[in-house]
N, C-alpha and C positions, 0 to 999 in steps of 0.2 A: 449508477446510484442516482444521478440527477433525474433520469427518466422515471425511476421508481418513485421519486418525490413529487412527480407531476409538475416540474418546473417548466414554464412556458418558453422563456427566453433566457439566454445567458449573454452577458455583455463583457467583452474583454478587449485588451489591446494586443495588436499583432507585433511582430518583430520590427516592422517599419513604422510603429506608433500610430497606426490607423485603429480606430475604434470599430469593433465588429459586434453586431448583434445577431445571434443565430438561434435557431430552434435546436435544442439539445439532441433531438432525435436524428437530425441530419448532420450533426457535428461528429467528425472522426478525429479523435485525439492522436497526435503523432509523437507524443512524449509521455513519460511517466510523471505523474503529478507528485508534488511534495508529500501529499497525504498518503499516496500509494507507497512511496518509498519508506515513509515512517512506519506504516503498518507492516511492510515486508521486513524491516529491521527488527521490529518488536517480535514478530513471529520467528525470525531467525535466532534472536537472542533466547527466546523461550525454548526453542528446539535445542539450542546449544546447551542451555542449562539442564534440560531433560537428559541429554546424552551424557553430560558430565556427571550428573547425579546417578545415572544408571551404572556408569563405569565405577564410581565410588562404591556403590552398594554391592556390586559384583566382586570388587577386590576385597571388601570387608568380609564377605561371605566365604571367599576362598581362604582367607587367613585364619578363620575360626576353626 
């Protein structure tokens, strides 16, 4: 996403408190960001609700 936004540099601190400035095109993330976790959870909740609603509608149609 950062590359798509044409961001030139990203600055962050490392685990040993060093400040790092890097070109996003050369940066390789080694963890899942908080934003990615949030989006995954939202998608999972939406899928869960869809499945739950589908089961409810199927059970209602069987009882009719």
